[in-house]
C-alpha positions in Angstrom: 25.6 -35.4 -106.7 25.1 -32.5 -103.6 23.0 -35.1 -101.3 25.9 -38.1 -102.3 28.4 -35.3 -101.2 26.5 -34.5 -97.7 26.1 -37.7 -97.3 30.0 -38.5 -97.1 30.0 -35.6 -95.3 28.0 -37.0 -92.7 29.3 -40.2 -92.4 32.8 -38.7 -91.9 32.0 -36.7 -89.1 30.0 -39.1 -87.0 32.9 -41.4 -87.9 35.5 -38.6 -86.6 33.1 -37.7 -83.3 32.6 -41.4 -82.2 36.5 -42.1 -82.1 37.1 -39.1 -80.4 34.5 -39.3 -77.5 35.6 -41.8 -74.8 33.1 -43.4 -72.4 34.1 -44.5 -68.9 34.7 -47.4 -67.5 31.8 -49.2 -66.1 31.6 -51.1 -62.2 28.8 -53.3 -61.4 27.9 -52.9 -57.3 26.1 -55.0 -55.4 23.8 -54.4 -52.3 22.1 -56.6 -50.1 18.3 -56.0 -49.6 17.4 -55.5 -45.9 13.9 -55.4 -44.6 12.6 -53.0 -42.1 14.4 -54.1 -38.7 17.6 -54.4 -40.7 17.7 -58.0 -42.2 18.9 -59.2 -44.6 16.4 -60.9 -47.1 16.3 -64.1 -48.4 15.3 -65.7 -51.5 13.8 -69.0 -51.6 17.1 -70.8 -52.3 18.1 -69.4 -48.8 20.7 -66.8 -50.3 20.6 -63.5 -49.8 18.8 -60.9 -52.0 20.9 -58.3 -53.9 20.0 -55.3 -55.7 22.9 -54.5 -58.4 23.9 -51.2 -60.9 26.0 -50.6 -63.5 27.9 -47.5 -63.2 30.7 -45.2 -64.6 33.8 -44.7 -63.1 35.8 -41.8 -64.3 39.4 -41.4 -64.0 41.1 -39.4 -61.7 43.2 -35.9 -63.4 46.7 -35.9 -61.4 47.6 -32.3 -61.2 49.9 -30.0 -59.1 48.8 -29.0 -55.9 47.6 -25.3 -55.3 49.9 -23.0 -53.3 47.5 -21.7 -50.1 47.3 -17.7 -49.8 49.3 -16.1 -47.1 
């Protein structure tokens, strides 16, 4: 009986934890690949090669301005 109660408590706490955690939005950022001379690298089809990464983008919080000390 104790094992059932413990497993139920763990399941409920994990559900509550995942709903309270908010992830940042992801944004795909691509940058052109360049060689040593600074020219863009092209693939076999003639398109410019790119490095793409997924980055998290967090929302900025708005607040009141801090008054300056005199």
